[in-house]
NUNUZA-204390 format. One line per field, with one value per residue (C-alpha): residue number from 0; z, y, x. Coordinates in Angstrom, 3 decimals, padded with zeros to 6 digits. Last residue first. Layout:
residues N
seq: c(NUM	...) $
c3: c(Z	...) $
c2: c(Y	...) $
c1: c(X	...) $
END
This chain:
residues 631
seq: c(630	629	628	627	626	625	624	623	622	621	620	619	618	617	616	615	614	613	612	611	610	609	608	607	606	605	604	603	602	601	600	599	598	597	596	595	594	593	592	591	590	589	588	587	586	585	584	583	582	581	580	579	578	577	576	575	574	573	572	571	570	569	568	567	566	565	564	563	562	561	560	559	558	557	556	555	554	553	552	551	550	549	548	547	546	545	544	543	542	541	540	539	538	537	536	535	534	533	532	531	530	529	528	527	526	525	524	523	522	521	520	519	518	517	516	515	514	513	512	511	510	509	508	507	506	505	504	503	502	501	500	499	498	497	496	495	494	493	492	491	490	489	488	487	486	485	484	483	482	481	480	479	478	477	476	475	474	473	472	471	470	469	468	467	466	465	464	463	462	461	460	459	458	457	456	455	454	453	452	451	450	449	448	447	446	445	444	443	442	441	440	439	438	437	436	435	434	433	432	431	430	429	428	427	426	425	424	423	422	421	420	419	418	417	416	415	414	413	412	411	410	409	408	407	406	405	404	403	402	401	400	399	398	397	396	395	394	393	392	391	390	389	388	387	386	385	384	383	382	381	380	379	378	377	376	375	374	373	372	371	370	369	368	367	366	365	364	363	362	361	360	359	358	357	356	355	354	353	352	351	350	349	348	347	346	345	344	343	342	341	340	339	338	337	336	335	334	333	332	331	330	329	328	327	326	325	324	323	322	321	320	319	318	317	316	315	314	313	312	311	310	309	308	307	306	305	304	303	302	301	300	299	298	297	296	295	294	293	292	291	290	289	288	287	286	285	284	283	282	281	280	279	278	277	276	275	274	273	272	271	270	269	268	267	266	265	264	263	262	261	260	259	258	257	256	255	254	253	252	251	250	249	248	247	246	245	244	243	242	241	240	239	238	237	236	235	234	233	232	231	230	229	228	227	226	225	224	223	222	221	220	219	218	217	216	215	214	213	212	211	210	209	208	207	206	205	204	203	202	201	200	199	198	197	196	195	194	193	192	191	190	189	188	187	186	185	184	183	182	181	180	179	178	177	176	175	174	173	172	171	170	169	168	167	166	165	164	163	162	161	160	159	158	157	156	155	154	153	152	151	150	149	148	147	146	145	144	143	142	141	140	139	138	137	136	135	134	133	132	131	130	129	128	127	126	125	124	123	122	121	120	119	118	117	116	115	114	113	112	111	110	109	108	107	106	105	104	103	102	101	100	99	98	97	96	95	94	93	92	91	90	89	88	87	86	85	84	83	82	81	80	79	78	77	76	75	74	73	72	71	70	69	68	67	66	65	64	63	62	61	60	59	58	57	56	55	54	53	52	51	50	49	48	47	46	45	44	43	42	41	40	39	38	37	36	35	34	33	32	31	30	29	28	27	26	25	24	23	22	21	20	19	18	17	16	15	14	13	12	11	10	9	8	7	6	5	4	3	2	1	0) $
c3: c(206.631	207.634	210.319	214.114	216.791	214.129	215.343	212.141	212.025	215.612	215.034	211.925	212.423	214.273	212.494	209.219	209.698	210.649	207.683	205.003	207.149	207.193	203.431	202.852	204.909	203.047	199.648	200.548	202.700	200.101	197.226	199.102	199.989	196.578	194.910	197.241	196.828	193.053	192.976	189.823	191.872	194.436	191.816	190.298	193.706	194.563	191.228	191.896	195.355	193.607	191.663	194.590	196.984	194.546	194.325	198.076	198.802	196.352	197.805	201.358	200.430	198.676	201.717	202.002	205.486	205.254	201.857	202.591	204.186	202.923	199.711	198.989	199.468	197.158	194.463	194.681	194.380	191.323	189.668	190.499	189.247	185.977	185.487	186.123	182.549	181.032	183.214	182.766	179.029	179.317	181.942	179.548	180.706	184.284	184.321	187.501	189.240	188.336	189.293	192.655	193.330	192.592	194.706	197.707	197.347	197.074	200.002	202.209	200.983	201.281	204.670	205.960	204.514	205.758	209.255	209.318	207.470	209.522	212.833	212.013	210.805	213.948	216.161	214.618	214.707	211.821	211.431	214.670	214.660	210.942	211.486	214.532	212.773	209.612	211.803	213.307	209.849	208.642	211.701	211.313	207.614	208.441	211.006	208.463	205.878	208.417	209.344	205.754	204.509	207.462	206.781	203.080	203.806	206.269	203.738	204.304	203.893	205.781	208.549	211.006	208.647	208.587	212.381	212.373	210.415	213.350	215.637	213.353	213.758	217.572	217.707	216.311	217.681	221.021	221.181	220.825	224.139	223.773	220.088	220.688	223.815	221.951	219.131	221.594	223.378	220.046	218.998	222.349	223.274	219.792	219.732	222.874	226.223	227.897	228.576	226.637	223.984	226.582	228.133	224.764	224.164	227.397	226.088	226.620	222.918	221.891	224.156	222.849	219.275	219.988	221.310	219.147	215.967	217.187	218.751	215.606	213.432	215.613	215.674	211.884	211.097	213.622	212.245	208.781	210.130	212.327	209.676	207.034	209.101	208.751	204.946	205.294	203.940	200.761	200.149	200.520	197.631	195.299	197.957	198.216	200.567	199.875	202.133	205.237	204.827	207.454	210.249	208.293	207.812	211.417	212.604	210.706	211.888	215.462	215.291	213.792	216.595	219.280	217.827	217.821	221.472	222.234	220.521	222.695	225.790	224.682	224.172	227.617	229.105	227.485	230.024	232.418	230.525	227.618	229.686	232.344	233.620	233.254	229.461	227.949	230.986	231.017	227.270	227.662	230.791	228.862	231.530	233.447	236.338	239.761	241.539	244.637	247.575	249.666	253.397	254.194	252.529	254.968	253.717	256.314	256.575	252.809	252.414	255.243	253.713	250.282	251.750	253.667	250.485	248.779	245.666	242.241	239.431	239.465	238.869	236.011	234.212	234.174	230.976	231.198	233.258	231.108	227.919	229.344	228.091	224.781	224.172	224.799	222.493	219.863	219.962	220.113	217.240	214.981	215.757	215.036	211.730	210.783	211.468	209.323	206.504	206.756	206.388	203.517	201.773	202.578	201.043	202.694	206.116	206.558	205.391	208.230	207.251	204.908	201.638	199.550	195.997	194.045	193.370	191.185	192.918	193.883	196.797	198.249	198.079	199.799	202.545	203.065	203.440	205.633	208.089	210.366	208.076	205.296	207.837	209.008	205.421	204.956	208.415	207.118	208.714	210.403	213.909	213.320	210.473	209.605	213.018	214.846	212.587	209.493	207.712	207.292	211.051	211.342	208.387	209.936	213.225	211.360	210.014	213.400	215.109	212.652	213.402	217.130	216.985	214.964	217.384	220.413	218.971	217.971	221.290	223.418	221.380	221.995	225.750	227.978	226.716	226.667	224.352	221.961	222.017	221.267	218.418	216.817	217.006	215.612	212.725	211.980	212.052	209.832	207.388	207.168	206.363	203.711	202.061	202.112	200.543	197.877	196.998	196.771	194.568	192.194	192.088	191.231	188.423	186.813	186.271	183.360	180.963	180.023	181.115	184.570	185.023	184.537	187.526	189.644	188.439	189.082	192.644	193.570	194.839	197.103	198.801	199.159	200.603	203.093	204.299	204.666	206.553	209.130	211.407	211.816	212.079	215.046	216.915	216.447	217.375	220.660	221.736	220.475	221.994	225.345	225.473	225.009	227.830	228.129	230.723	228.688	225.680	227.742	229.020	225.437	224.676	227.011	224.220	224.763	225.000	221.815	220.039	221.164	219.688	216.304	216.353	217.026	214.294	211.789	212.787	212.372	209.323	207.526	207.942	207.004	203.981	202.680	203.000	201.402	198.552	197.826	198.009	195.373	193.031	192.078	191.652	189.521	187.386	186.780	185.989	183.461	181.905	181.510	179.840	177.409	176.579	175.811	173.797	171.444	170.844	174.174	174.326	173.271	175.839	178.656	180.289	179.327	180.643	183.990	184.283	183.422	186.166	188.666	187.598	187.947	191.552	192.139	190.456	192.723	195.791	194.440	193.841	197.421	198.861	196.792	197.592	201.342	201.202	199.688	203.179	203.449	203.090	206.568	208.465	208.233	208.090	211.024	213.056	212.452	213.427	216.835	216.978	217.251	215.696	212.277	212.115	215.176	215.357	213.377	215.572	214.107	215.736	219.027	217.608	220.684	222.616	224.612	227.741	227.527	230.375	228.036	224.936	222.654	219.135	216.867	219.018	217.341	219.643	223.129	224.468	228.243	230.484	234.163	237.233	237.669	234.412	231.384	227.983	224.821	221.625	218.520	216.015	213.399	213.455	216.144	215.408	216.609	220.179	221.819	225.591	227.889	231.575	234.094	237.444) $
c2: c(176.135	179.438	181.378	181.608	184.254	186.974	188.454	187.526	184.022	183.256	184.648	182.593	181.840	185.048	187.608	185.770	186.264	189.931	191.430	189.805	190.429	194.155	194.171	192.361	194.988	197.649	196.560	195.309	198.328	200.775	198.937	198.948	202.636	203.917	201.930	203.410	206.933	207.012	210.816	210.866	212.299	209.564	206.832	208.173	208.233	204.714	203.391	204.900	203.307	200.000	200.228	201.489	198.777	195.854	195.698	195.657	193.422	190.778	190.885	190.690	187.705	185.927	186.397	187.307	187.997	190.720	192.031	192.005	195.334	197.963	196.246	195.291	198.848	200.206	197.639	198.557	202.259	201.614	199.606	202.314	205.085	203.223	202.656	206.333	207.479	204.706	205.617	209.375	209.748	209.553	212.348	214.915	217.903	216.669	217.763	219.855	217.799	214.518	215.789	216.991	213.693	211.742	214.052	213.707	209.924	209.505	211.848	209.724	206.394	207.505	209.087	205.749	203.799	206.367	206.157	202.415	202.430	205.291	203.887	200.461	201.897	203.994	201.039	198.541	194.972	195.319	192.656	192.897	196.700	196.615	194.262	196.118	199.493	198.169	196.647	200.056	201.672	199.025	199.173	202.965	202.468	200.058	202.487	205.331	203.254	202.403	206.049	207.333	204.735	205.382	209.115	208.466	206.551	209.122	211.867	214.240	218.007	217.804	220.161	217.258	215.004	217.533	217.581	213.777	214.012	216.073	213.137	210.767	213.066	212.813	209.028	207.800	210.305	210.287	206.480	206.527	204.859	202.318	201.682	200.972	198.912	196.654	196.240	195.331	192.808	191.426	190.752	189.462	187.356	185.885	185.037	182.929	183.867	180.928	183.013	182.891	185.400	187.916	188.011	188.650	191.462	193.115	193.664	197.421	198.075	195.310	196.498	200.039	198.780	196.888	199.613	202.048	200.605	200.758	204.222	205.666	204.114	205.495	208.892	209.078	208.001	210.481	213.274	212.707	212.669	215.739	217.756	216.959	217.867	221.637	221.138	219.727	222.765	222.943	219.175	219.178	221.596	219.045	218.107	221.716	224.148	227.414	226.427	226.577	230.306	231.762	229.238	226.356	228.027	229.219	225.762	224.087	226.540	226.324	222.530	222.590	224.843	222.727	219.519	221.015	221.946	218.490	217.001	219.098	217.964	214.344	214.667	216.235	213.314	211.024	212.551	209.752	207.304	204.991	201.893	203.983	200.990	199.589	199.670	198.537	196.443	194.656	194.012	192.388	190.494	188.708	186.771	190.003	190.952	191.610	194.478	194.121	196.463	197.004	197.269	193.743	194.373	197.206	200.460	202.580	200.309	200.094	203.850	204.522	202.071	203.646	207.085	205.841	204.321	207.671	207.874	207.016	209.373	211.239	208.023	207.079	210.344	213.049	213.453	216.492	218.435	217.290	218.416	221.716	224.366	222.656	221.919	225.554	226.742	224.265	225.509	229.189	229.013	227.045	229.363	232.476	231.051	230.133	233.683	235.139	232.690	233.473	237.234	236.584	234.627	237.232	240.072	243.331	241.938	243.245	246.735	247.278	249.335	246.750	248.064	245.204	245.293	242.073	239.144	236.466	233.844	230.374	231.850	233.325	229.916	228.413	231.015	230.180	226.487	227.252	229.038	231.832	234.401	233.783	234.204	237.465	238.709	237.943	239.374	242.770	244.512	247.913	246.591	243.757	243.874	242.729	241.304	237.977	236.398	237.689	234.312	234.424	234.276	231.214	229.587	230.182	228.722	225.665	224.966	225.264	223.354	220.507	220.530	220.751	217.689	215.667	216.502	215.779	212.394	211.365	212.323	210.869	207.680	207.278	207.781	209.992	213.441	216.397	215.078	213.872	217.260	219.086	216.763	216.900	220.687	221.066	218.775	220.715	224.057	222.745	221.221	224.541	226.353	223.802	223.964	227.773	227.944	225.392	227.438	230.638	228.898	227.677	231.098	232.712	230.220	231.413	229.855	229.574	228.191	224.648	225.253	226.177	222.555	221.505	223.676	221.595	218.389	219.817	220.812	217.304	216.165	219.236	218.250	214.623	215.621	217.929	215.026	212.885	215.692	215.927	212.930	213.464	217.196	216.783	214.260	216.450	219.606	218.163	216.274	218.725	221.632	219.886	219.281	215.802	214.664	211.381	210.494	212.063	209.960	206.793	207.824	208.472	204.863	203.700	201.753	203.604	206.973	206.557	205.295	208.387	210.599	208.888	208.748	212.486	213.240	211.082	212.398	216.062	215.843	213.275	215.285	218.637	217.309	215.164	217.964	220.498	218.110	217.650	221.394	222.009	219.107	220.171	223.886	222.913	220.658	223.487	226.111	223.863	222.900	226.545	227.209	224.329	225.609	229.061	227.564	225.811	222.882	221.067	219.251	215.821	215.930	216.741	213.344	211.888	215.046	214.721	211.172	212.354	214.965	212.403	209.935	212.616	213.134	209.375	209.138	211.890	209.984	206.653	208.087	209.343	206.114	203.929	206.100	205.879	202.220	201.357	201.557	202.758	206.374	206.176	205.126	208.130	210.916	209.360	208.908	212.488	213.760	212.136	212.884	216.638	219.756	219.946	217.404	217.378	220.081	219.899	219.943	216.822	216.672	215.555	212.177	210.492	207.505	205.485	203.863	200.071	199.752	201.156	202.938	202.338	203.636	206.470	208.028	211.244	211.826	210.541	210.149	210.062	207.915	208.766	206.588	205.632	206.197	204.759	205.556	205.503	205.502	207.677	207.301	205.479	206.372	204.842	201.720	199.452	200.833	200.497	200.354	201.344	200.435	202.179	200.660) $
c1: c(-028.301	-029.808	-028.009	-028.258	-028.538	-028.682	-031.968	-033.807	-032.326	-033.346	-036.835	-037.472	-041.190	-042.096	-039.918	-040.492	-044.269	-044.149	-042.287	-044.439	-047.523	-046.787	-046.151	-049.466	-051.284	-049.343	-050.590	-054.076	-054.935	-053.652	-055.385	-058.691	-058.476	-057.395	-060.164	-062.755	-061.400	-061.789	-061.547	-059.352	-056.464	-057.014	-057.036	-053.810	-052.170	-053.330	-052.069	-048.633	-048.753	-049.458	-046.218	-044.127	-045.462	-045.333	-041.523	-040.921	-043.926	-042.684	-039.177	-040.507	-042.671	-039.793	-037.578	-033.913	-032.554	-029.868	-030.982	-034.690	-035.598	-033.147	-032.038	-035.640	-036.840	-034.134	-034.976	-038.651	-037.824	-035.667	-038.457	-040.997	-038.722	-038.079	-041.804	-042.581	-041.888	-043.971	-046.931	-046.564	-047.188	-051.012	-050.938	-049.533	-051.616	-051.163	-047.519	-047.510	-050.182	-048.531	-045.093	-046.396	-048.114	-044.935	-042.805	-045.131	-045.448	-041.695	-041.114	-043.356	-041.958	-038.348	-039.043	-040.327	-037.395	-034.876	-036.347	-035.714	-032.399	-030.932	-032.148	-030.720	-027.414	-027.021	-027.895	-025.496	-026.843	-029.264	-031.961	-033.937	-034.166	-034.993	-037.927	-039.246	-039.028	-040.697	-043.408	-044.159	-044.239	-046.713	-048.997	-049.222	-050.014	-052.839	-054.246	-054.073	-055.969	-058.666	-059.204	-059.174	-061.656	-063.987	-063.835	-064.394	-067.591	-068.844	-068.266	-065.415	-065.698	-068.964	-067.772	-068.093	-066.134	-063.305	-063.397	-063.288	-060.045	-058.821	-059.609	-057.706	-054.686	-055.126	-055.464	-052.146	-049.620	-051.472	-051.299	-047.528	-046.643	-049.441	-048.731	-045.064	-045.698	-048.100	-045.603	-042.826	-045.018	-046.201	-042.610	-041.305	-044.319	-044.625	-040.916	-041.435	-039.939	-038.194	-035.084	-031.817	-032.973	-034.120	-030.660	-029.038	-031.538	-030.429	-026.902	-027.370	-026.748	-029.158	-031.974	-031.454	-031.650	-034.874	-037.204	-035.226	-036.732	-040.330	-040.128	-038.533	-041.257	-044.033	-042.315	-041.885	-045.448	-046.863	-044.686	-046.145	-049.713	-049.257	-047.407	-050.107	-053.154	-052.624	-053.023	-056.549	-058.414	-056.342	-056.389	-060.178	-060.619	-062.213	-064.728	-065.792	-064.183	-065.988	-068.854	-066.681	-066.142	-063.824	-064.353	-062.819	-059.486	-059.281	-060.326	-057.488	-054.842	-056.084	-055.943	-052.442	-051.174	-052.881	-051.436	-047.956	-048.352	-049.732	-046.670	-044.383	-046.280	-046.008	-042.265	-041.874	-043.797	-041.237	-038.855	-039.824	-037.650	-038.411	-039.243	-040.948	-042.888	-046.431	-046.762	-043.449	-042.523	-045.857	-045.682	-042.263	-043.397	-046.183	-048.086	-048.368	-046.108	-047.588	-045.940	-043.823	-044.009	-040.899	-041.537	-040.328	-036.997	-036.336	-035.012	-033.276	-030.275	-029.730	-030.022	-027.588	-025.116	-025.438	-024.880	-021.855	-020.416	-020.497	-022.659	-021.317	-022.322	-019.019	-017.071	-019.413	-018.583	-021.219	-023.242	-025.526	-023.011	-020.101	-021.876	-023.162	-020.726	-019.999	-023.693	-024.672	-021.897	-023.054	-026.639	-025.669	-023.169	-025.520	-028.427	-026.358	-025.171	-028.743	-029.922	-027.143	-027.853	-031.559	-030.998	-028.606	-031.361	-034.008	-031.921	-032.922	-032.082	-028.530	-029.470	-031.994	-035.033	-036.491	-037.918	-036.589	-035.276	-035.558	-033.247	-034.835	-036.965	-035.729	-033.762	-036.961	-038.623	-035.597	-035.777	-039.446	-038.606	-035.608	-037.929	-036.755	-035.122	-037.649	-040.449	-038.874	-038.752	-042.454	-043.154	-042.096	-039.117	-039.545	-039.104	-041.552	-044.072	-047.604	-048.433	-048.491	-051.121	-049.360	-049.391	-045.609	-045.066	-047.285	-045.537	-042.111	-043.273	-044.586	-041.100	-039.405	-042.223	-041.612	-037.891	-038.546	-040.775	-038.260	-035.434	-037.600	-038.557	-035.048	-033.459	-036.240	-036.147	-032.432	-032.601	-030.421	-031.332	-028.930	-026.221	-028.946	-030.688	-027.434	-026.461	-029.907	-030.052	-026.538	-027.458	-030.642	-028.819	-026.025	-028.537	-030.395	-027.134	-026.149	-029.582	-029.688	-026.208	-027.180	-030.277	-028.218	-025.653	-028.360	-030.007	-026.678	-026.085	-029.294	-032.692	-035.140	-032.573	-031.619	-028.028	-029.377	-030.489	-026.856	-025.964	-028.325	-026.655	-023.187	-024.272	-025.518	-022.097	-021.953	-025.187	-024.091	-020.722	-022.395	-024.514	-021.379	-019.658	-022.426	-021.841	-018.089	-018.766	-021.091	-018.919	-015.840	-017.732	-018.981	-015.844	-013.257	-015.197	-015.538	-011.802	-010.419	-008.134	-009.990	-012.632	-015.448	-014.470	-014.749	-018.175	-019.270	-018.398	-021.154	-022.877	-026.145	-024.395	-022.361	-025.487	-027.388	-024.654	-024.895	-028.713	-028.981	-026.460	-028.339	-031.787	-030.912	-028.669	-030.838	-034.030	-032.507	-030.601	-033.473	-036.032	-033.681	-032.874	-036.581	-037.199	-034.444	-035.302	-038.830	-038.147	-035.141	-037.360	-039.811	-037.138	-035.433	-038.777	-039.753	-036.409	-036.966	-040.443	-038.994	-036.150	-038.540	-040.855	-040.837	-044.196	-042.946	-040.165	-042.569	-043.105	-039.742	-038.060	-039.867	-038.556	-035.037	-035.160	-036.413	-033.720	-031.047	-032.112	-031.967	-028.544	-027.213	-028.357	-027.132	-023.665	-023.476	-024.863	-022.522	-019.503	-019.984	-021.003	-017.612	-016.079	-012.478	-013.577	-015.183	-012.032	-009.719	-012.302	-014.135	-010.937	-009.871	-013.322	-013.018	-009.258	-009.625	-011.074	-009.389	-006.545	-004.339	-001.683	001.548	004.675	006.230	009.659	008.193	007.170	005.836	007.180	004.675	006.175	006.047	008.547	011.212	010.092	007.163	006.691	005.505	002.791	001.605	-001.361	-002.166	-005.715	-005.644	-007.806	-008.118	-008.705	-005.046	-003.323	-005.107	-003.598	-005.724	-003.695	-003.356	-000.489	-002.512	-006.192	-008.421	-010.420	-007.601	-007.710	-004.310	-004.597	-001.756	-001.916	000.302	001.152) $
END
């Protein structure tokens, strides 16, 4: 007997048909014949859109949601807001065309790296989260049992996750071209920067998709993707430093670094075209060299995923063992020989610490992080071993640059671990079982937080250890070392609580991961952009406060929409609007070497934000998880 299933989320004319133990995906169905037999439109011989029904469904359903247009318009508006803020700062100093051209070049050099960071981060983590959600909800198994080819499955899932990122990049092109109207840059430089950004986003998206198809847990996919991205960027810096030689096969390491690292390629795209002495014609232009390398990486990553997708993800029927094997196993294993383990009073914390809650492959993540830690440690020691005396207190930021990737990656991984600890439970329907037990909200929340910090202890302690190296070389005073350590611990607690709060609030895993990681990246990129603007325009520092008010208000509104829109809270609203304003004060205090003020304000701001997210999660646990609503 045949069973036909019509899935409402699929585009019109596409149905899932189950015949025996196989599921077929039929196209161009226009009606049903006798015995409920699907009748196709044989007159329409057009092939399916692009690379299959997965992308077709995304292109059909995504434009129906207003969120697509709001996010795209908000992204362009944020970039325009940065440009307008810089104009408010420098408008009184622009007295001629030369000053206007310098402003155009400065604002373009500010927007281009920011867009690259957003495009690469969103492409990698968004595609990894999308594929991981398919695996957690077991919908990938259904796709594997259809008549979809491997290429349609892999490329369709990749393109359906990437086209929104491409849309944002293309939407920002008119704004970047408007910067060229001010002078200082050309249309060719704008197009080269956009090409580098699109190519880097494609590589990052392909990497995230491949890793997520390979690994079985969401956190493993996100963590490995983030680690490989950071290693990718650091590899380009190592090559550029000349540590591995001055040239390879007649090509300088500067050109090789531009071919490997998107950051170095972007810097080359920002410069005017110049003649190169490279032997090979195809690598004389660093931007073209990077585009060729990126194309090869995209092809290799997707080809590997296409060839291995059904090996990495066998169908449930292939995973079942023969009945005889199960019988032999049950006979050979006696119940009396099994050893039971004592469970702690908090079973959530016991599971997070005493079992492989995130899979045994988490060891691979730790090894990759240790590799990154070793590279950063060697880079730090090599800088300090040259002439430690030359690094005065004012030059601390130069000596501590190898610490930045470790600290940023630590915040991202802790947040990803926190949010996935709840989204995976929700996708597997295990959270519903926890909610009907006699576990208290305190046991669930603190158990998850304890598991997060235990499984990410290397990401927390190792960067603090490198800060101790700076203290040992007397680049940090004892007081500042204590300030830095306590402030980092408070920030780690904040990003972990953001992940727990978002994981409880949002029911869709991909949305929860995107909001949680987006909040952390928004704060990190906001601080970086703010500090760069202050350093670049420090001659007009007294004009900056009024110019940054609009950015602080917009940032507070964005934080509140992400954290407090689903479950409104006065404390969350206050913390959302205070965090950008007080972070601006922290930055100014740091630049003026008022480290004590920066420390106390940081601890007070993000400590209050952590409490604002924690208390509603404990007192209104049923409301936060969606089990009930407010009256």
